[in-house]
C-alpha positions as CSV (number, residue, x, y, z in Angstrom):
1,M,-0.1,0.1,-0.1
2,D,1.1,3.5,-0.6
3,T,2.0,5.6,2.1
4,A,3.2,8.5,0.7
5,G,1.6,11.6,2.3
6,K,-0.3,9.4,4.9
7,V,0.4,8.9,8.5
8,I,2.2,6.0,9.4
9,K,1.9,3.7,12.3
10,C,5.0,2.1,13.5
11,K,6.9,1.0,16.6
12,A,9.4,3.2,18.1
13,A,11.1,3.4,21.8
14,V,10.5,6.5,23.4
15,A,12.1,7.9,26.7
16,W,9.1,9.5,28.2
17,E,11.3,11.4,30.8
18,V,15.0,11.5,32.6
19,G,15.8,8.1,34.6
20,K,13.2,5.6,33.2
21,P,14.1,3.0,30.9
22,L,13.0,3.2,26.9
23,S,9.5,1.9,26.2
24,I,8.5,0.4,23.1
25,E,5.6,2.4,21.6
26,E,3.0,2.6,18.5
27,V,3.9,6.1,17.4
28,E,2.2,8.2,14.8
29,V,4.7,9.5,11.8
30,A,3.6,12.3,9.9
31,P,4.6,13.0,6.3
32,P,7.2,14.8,5.6
33,K,6.9,18.5,4.8
34,S,9.2,20.9,2.3
35,H,12.8,19.6,2.2
36,E,12.3,16.6,4.5
37,V,12.6,13.1,4.0
38,R,10.6,10.3,5.9
39,V,12.5,6.8,5.9
40,K,12.1,3.5,7.0
41,I,15.3,2.6,9.1
42,I,16.1,-0.7,8.8
43,A,19.1,-0.9,11.4
44,T,20.5,1.3,14.3
45,G,23.2,0.6,16.2
46,I,23.1,1.5,20.2
47,C,25.8,4.1,20.9
48,G,27.0,5.8,24.4
49,T,25.1,9.1,23.4
50,D,22.0,7.2,23.4
51,D,22.3,6.0,26.8
52,H,23.5,9.7,28.1
53,V,19.8,10.7,26.9
54,L,18.2,8.3,29.4
55,T,20.5,9.7,31.9
56,G,20.0,13.3,31.1
57,S,23.6,14.1,31.0
58,F,23.3,14.9,27.0
59,P,22.8,18.8,26.6
60,K,19.4,20.6,25.4
61,V,17.2,17.4,24.9
62,N,13.8,17.6,25.5
63,Y,11.5,14.9,26.8
64,P,9.7,12.9,25.8
65,V,11.9,11.9,22.9
66,I,12.6,9.0,20.3
67,P,16.6,8.5,20.8
68,G,19.1,6.7,18.2
69,H,21.5,8.3,15.8
70,E,23.5,5.6,14.1
71,G,21.0,4.0,11.5
72,A,20.6,3.3,8.2
73,G,17.2,2.6,5.9
74,I,15.5,3.5,3.0
75,V,14.0,6.5,1.8
76,E,10.1,5.9,2.2
77,S,9.0,9.5,0.5
78,V,10.3,12.7,0.4
79,G,8.6,16.5,0.8
80,E,8.3,19.3,-1.4
81,G,11.9,20.7,-2.9
82,V,13.9,17.5,-1.9
83,T,16.0,16.9,-5.5
84,C,18.8,14.9,-3.5
85,L,17.0,11.6,-2.7
86,K,14.2,9.7,-3.7
87,P,11.6,6.7,-2.4
88,G,13.7,3.7,-2.4
89,D,17.4,5.0,-1.9
90,K,19.4,3.5,0.5
91,V,20.5,6.0,2.8
92,I,22.4,6.7,6.2
93,P,20.8,9.6,8.4
94,L,23.4,12.2,10.0
95,C,23.7,12.8,13.6
96,L,25.6,16.5,12.1
97,P,24.2,18.0,9.2
98,Q,26.0,19.3,6.2
99,C,23.8,22.7,5.3
100,G,26.1,23.9,3.0
101,E,25.2,27.6,3.8
102,C,26.6,28.0,6.9
103,S,30.4,29.7,7.7
104,S,31.4,26.6,8.8
105,C,29.7,24.5,5.9
106,L,31.6,26.9,3.7
107,K,35.0,26.5,5.4
108,S,37.3,23.6,4.8
109,N,38.8,23.2,7.4
110,T,36.1,22.4,10.0
111,N,32.9,20.3,9.9
112,C,30.9,21.8,12.7
113,C,27.7,22.9,10.5
114,L,26.0,25.6,12.5
115,K,22.8,23.7,12.7
116,T,24.0,21.2,14.9
117,H,22.3,20.5,18.2
118,L,25.3,22.1,20.2
119,C,24.3,25.3,18.4
120,E,20.9,25.3,17.7
121,P,18.7,22.6,19.4
122,Q,17.4,19.4,17.2
123,N,14.4,18.7,19.5
124,L,11.6,19.7,16.8
125,M,11.8,20.0,13.3
126,P,13.1,23.3,11.6
127,D,9.4,24.6,11.6
128,K,9.7,24.2,15.4
129,T,7.0,21.5,15.1
130,S,7.5,17.3,15.6
131,R,6.4,14.4,13.4
132,F,5.7,12.0,16.1
133,T,2.9,11.7,18.4
134,C,1.8,8.9,21.0
135,K,-1.1,8.6,22.6
136,G,-1.9,11.7,21.8
137,K,1.3,13.8,22.9
138,Q,4.0,15.2,20.9
139,I,7.5,13.5,21.0
140,H,10.5,15.2,20.4
141,H,13.0,14.4,17.7
142,F,16.4,13.7,19.0
143,L,19.3,15.2,16.6
144,W,16.6,15.7,13.8
145,I,17.0,12.0,12.5
146,S,15.6,9.8,15.6
147,T,16.3,6.1,14.4
148,F,15.0,4.2,17.6
149,S,12.1,4.3,15.3
150,E,10.8,2.2,12.3
151,Y,9.8,5.1,10.5
152,T,11.4,8.5,11.0
153,V,11.6,12.0,9.3
154,M,14.5,14.5,9.2
155,P,15.3,17.4,7.1
156,D,17.2,16.8,4.0
157,S,20.3,17.8,5.3
158,T,20.7,15.3,7.7
159,V,20.7,12.0,5.6
160,V,22.7,11.1,2.6
161,K,22.3,8.3,-0.3
162,I,24.6,5.3,0.0
163,D,25.5,2.4,-2.2
164,D,22.8,0.5,-3.3
165,A,24.4,-2.8,-2.9
166,A,25.5,-1.6,1.2
167,P,24.5,-4.1,3.9
168,L,22.5,-1.6,5.9
169,D,23.0,-3.8,9.0
170,K,26.8,-3.2,8.9
171,V,27.1,0.1,7.4
172,C,24.6,1.7,10.0
173,L,27.6,2.4,12.4
174,F,29.2,5.1,10.0
175,G,26.3,7.2,11.0
176,C,28.4,7.8,14.2
177,G,30.9,5.4,16.2
178,F,33.2,4.1,13.6
179,S,33.3,7.2,11.3
180,T,33.9,9.2,14.5
181,G,36.8,6.8,15.6
182,Y,38.4,6.3,12.5
183,G,38.1,10.2,11.7
184,A,39.8,11.0,14.7
185,A,42.6,9.3,13.8
186,L,43.0,10.1,9.9
187,N,41.3,13.6,10.0
188,T,41.7,15.3,13.5
189,A,45.1,14.1,14.5
190,Q,46.3,13.3,10.6
191,V,48.6,10.4,12.3
192,M,51.9,10.1,10.3
193,P,53.3,6.9,9.1
194,G,55.9,5.3,11.6
195,S,54.7,7.0,14.9
196,T,53.3,5.8,18.3
197,C,49.7,6.2,19.4
198,A,47.8,5.6,22.7
199,V,44.2,5.0,22.5
200,F,42.4,5.4,25.9
201,G,39.3,3.4,25.8
202,L,38.4,0.6,23.8
203,G,35.0,0.6,23.3
204,G,33.4,0.7,19.6
205,V,34.9,4.3,19.2
206,G,38.2,3.5,20.7
207,L,38.8,0.3,18.6
208,S,37.5,2.4,15.1
209,V,40.6,5.1,16.5
210,V,43.0,1.7,16.6
211,M,41.7,0.7,12.9
212,G,42.5,4.7,11.9
213,C,46.0,4.9,13.2
214,K,46.6,1.5,11.6
215,A,45.5,2.6,8.3
216,A,47.4,5.7,9.0
217,R,50.3,3.1,9.2
218,A,51.6,4.1,12.7
219,S,54.3,1.8,14.0
220,R,52.8,1.5,17.6
221,I,49.5,1.3,18.6
222,I,48.7,1.0,22.6
223,G,45.3,0.1,23.8
224,I,44.5,1.1,27.3
225,D,41.1,-0.1,28.9
226,I,40.6,-1.4,32.5
227,N,38.9,-4.4,30.8
228,K,41.1,-6.7,29.7
229,E,38.7,-8.6,27.4
230,K,38.5,-6.0,24.6
231,F,42.6,-6.5,24.4
232,I,41.9,-9.5,21.9
233,K,39.6,-7.3,19.4
234,A,42.1,-4.2,19.6
235,K,45.1,-6.3,18.6
236,E,42.9,-8.0,16.0
237,L,42.4,-4.5,14.8
238,G,45.9,-3.0,14.7
239,A,46.7,-2.6,18.4
240,T,50.3,-3.9,18.7
241,E,50.3,-3.7,22.8
242,C,47.5,-3.0,25.7
243,L,47.7,-2.0,28.8
244,D,45.4,-2.1,32.1
245,P,46.0,1.2,34.1
246,Q,45.3,-0.8,37.3
247,D,48.2,-2.9,36.8
248,Y,50.6,-0.3,37.5
249,K,51.4,1.3,40.9
250,K,52.5,4.5,39.1
251,P,50.4,6.9,36.6
252,I,49.2,5.2,33.5
253,Q,50.9,8.4,31.6
254,E,53.9,7.9,33.4
255,V,54.1,4.3,32.1
256,L,53.8,5.4,28.7
257,V,56.6,8.2,28.7
258,E,58.8,5.2,30.5
259,M,57.5,2.7,27.5
260,T,58.2,5.2,24.6
261,G,61.5,7.2,25.8
262,H,59.6,10.5,25.2
263,G,55.9,9.9,25.1
264,V,53.6,9.1,22.2
265,D,53.2,11.5,19.1
266,Y,49.2,10.9,19.4
267,A,46.8,10.2,22.2
268,F,43.1,9.8,22.0
269,E,41.0,9.9,24.6
270,V,37.6,8.0,24.1
271,V,35.9,7.3,27.4
272,G,34.6,10.8,28.4
273,C,36.4,11.1,31.8
274,L,38.3,14.2,32.6
275,D,40.9,12.5,34.2
276,T,41.7,10.3,31.6
277,L,41.9,13.3,29.2
278,T,44.4,14.8,31.5
279,A,46.6,11.4,31.4
280,A,46.3,11.2,27.5
281,L,47.5,15.2,27.6
282,A,50.5,14.2,29.9
283,S,51.1,11.2,28.2
284,C,51.9,12.9,25.2
285,H,55.5,13.8,23.7
286,L,56.4,17.0,25.4
287,G,57.4,19.1,22.6
288,C,55.4,17.8,19.5
289,G,52.7,15.2,21.3
290,V,48.6,15.8,19.9
291,C,45.9,14.4,22.2
292,V,42.7,14.6,20.7
293,M,39.5,14.2,22.7
294,V,37.1,12.1,21.6
295,G,34.9,10.8,24.3
296,V,32.0,13.4,25.3
297,P,33.2,14.7,29.0
298,P,29.8,14.6,31.4
299,L,27.4,17.4,31.2
300,G,28.5,20.5,32.9
301,S,32.0,19.6,34.0
302,Q,34.9,21.8,33.8
303,L,38.6,20.7,32.7
304,S,41.6,22.0,34.6
305,F,45.5,20.8,34.1
306,D,48.5,22.5,34.8
307,P,49.0,24.8,31.4
308,M,52.4,23.9,31.5
309,L,51.6,20.6,29.6
310,L,51.1,22.9,26.8
311,F,53.9,25.1,27.2
312,T,56.5,23.4,25.5
313,G,54.3,22.3,22.7
314,R,51.8,19.6,23.3
315,T,48.5,20.2,21.6
316,L,45.3,19.3,22.8
317,K,42.5,19.0,20.3
318,G,38.6,18.1,19.8
319,C,37.3,16.1,17.4
320,F,33.4,16.0,16.2
321,I,32.4,12.6,14.6
322,G,35.7,12.4,13.1
323,G,36.1,15.4,11.3
324,W,34.2,14.6,8.5
325,K,31.7,16.7,6.4
326,M,29.3,14.0,6.5
327,K,27.3,14.4,3.3
328,D,30.4,14.3,1.3
329,S,32.1,11.7,3.0
330,I,29.9,9.3,4.5
331,P,29.0,7.8,1.0
332,Q,32.9,7.4,0.4
333,L,33.8,5.4,3.6
334,V,30.8,3.2,2.3
335,S,32.6,2.7,-0.9
336,S,35.6,2.1,1.1
337,Y,33.7,-0.5,2.8
338,M,32.6,-2.3,0.3
339,A,36.2,-2.2,-1.1
340,K,37.4,-3.9,1.8
341,K,39.8,-1.5,2.7
342,F,38.9,-2.0,6.4
343,N,36.7,-4.5,8.5
344,S,34.0,-2.3,10.6
345,D,32.1,-5.4,10.9
346,A,34.6,-6.7,13.2
347,L,32.9,-4.3,15.9
348,I,29.7,-5.8,15.8
349,T,29.4,-8.2,19.1
350,H,25.5,-8.2,19.1
351,T,23.1,-8.2,16.4
352,L,19.4,-8.3,17.9
353,P,15.6,-7.6,17.2
354,F,14.7,-4.3,17.9
355,S,12.0,-5.6,20.6
356,Q,15.0,-6.5,22.3
357,I,16.5,-2.8,22.7
358,S,16.6,-3.3,26.8
359,E,18.8,-6.4,26.5
360,G,21.1,-4.3,24.3
361,F,21.5,-1.5,26.3
362,S,22.1,-4.1,29.3
363,L,25.0,-5.5,27.5
364,L,26.0,-1.9,27.0
365,H,26.3,-0.9,30.8
366,A,27.8,-4.6,31.7
367,G,30.9,-3.8,29.2
368,K,29.9,-7.3,27.4
369,S,29.6,-5.6,23.8
370,I,31.7,-3.5,21.7
371,R,28.6,-2.3,19.1
372,I,25.1,-3.8,19.5
373,V,22.9,-3.5,16.2
374,L,19.2,-3.7,16.2
375,V,17.3,-4.5,13.0
376,F,13.4,-3.9,12.5
């Protein structure tokens, strides 16, 4: 039955309020308006950021809300004025827009489109209304894409067409986790061949950093985590050695400096912990080391460290979704995946039906997963 122009009823996971578990509900999804696209989500990953939404530690979110931002699907219908997509196209929703018009999009040295949620909240569509309702109540969007819904509506600046042959239950990771970590090494740090890298945190994003460092031909990639179960996968993906800070009596930054003789060339903090970020910075080469902040710090936290860590030449950099201009880059990353230039499939430890989303979050909390993919 043709659904274009009609309200669609489907299943979605709703966060009704902070601190409450997700509830699978029947929601109504309105048709797309001008320059909007309605997408049937086929698969979506569970990211730590989605957990931050549930605990209230992600900024500027309004409740009730449908989280999810790491999805892949098929265009169901398009609104007036959409020329870049058509029904039937395979797509990846983009948690970071690329409007192509703002001062950031017009610059070559940043991907931080000024329509991002951190600048302009994306709880409602650009016209300040929602396309979701449930039990007669308005439900908010998340990052304009809300991939924890079987059907979702988004602006055409936040979705991109990909290879028709791409497996959606695999490339959904490119919407956030894999792209963020892989790009942190290649784009933000610009890791040089023969260099030494340290990756603090070996979850899905951290392991993607490891893969990026390997692709950049780093000679030494040191993985750091307090969960030793992650070491096997880290070494499989390119880590040359792995450390558990709990095994040492001295701070891990001192261990790294001793191991390398001078500190690492590049350090990546992928935990979202300020103490770990300071340790990562201190582990860098005194005169030229680069520390990249990849993990999202706690909401409202303030960073404090000895400024002498920077005085002699270390650099501290932020990394926003891997530094990729999303509309331009995601299709290219998918093409590279299809050409088997990297094995992002290795990050997926669990594939579950969408109905088991609560089990997926339990696995995340228990540290028993790297990346969980939910399929509708």
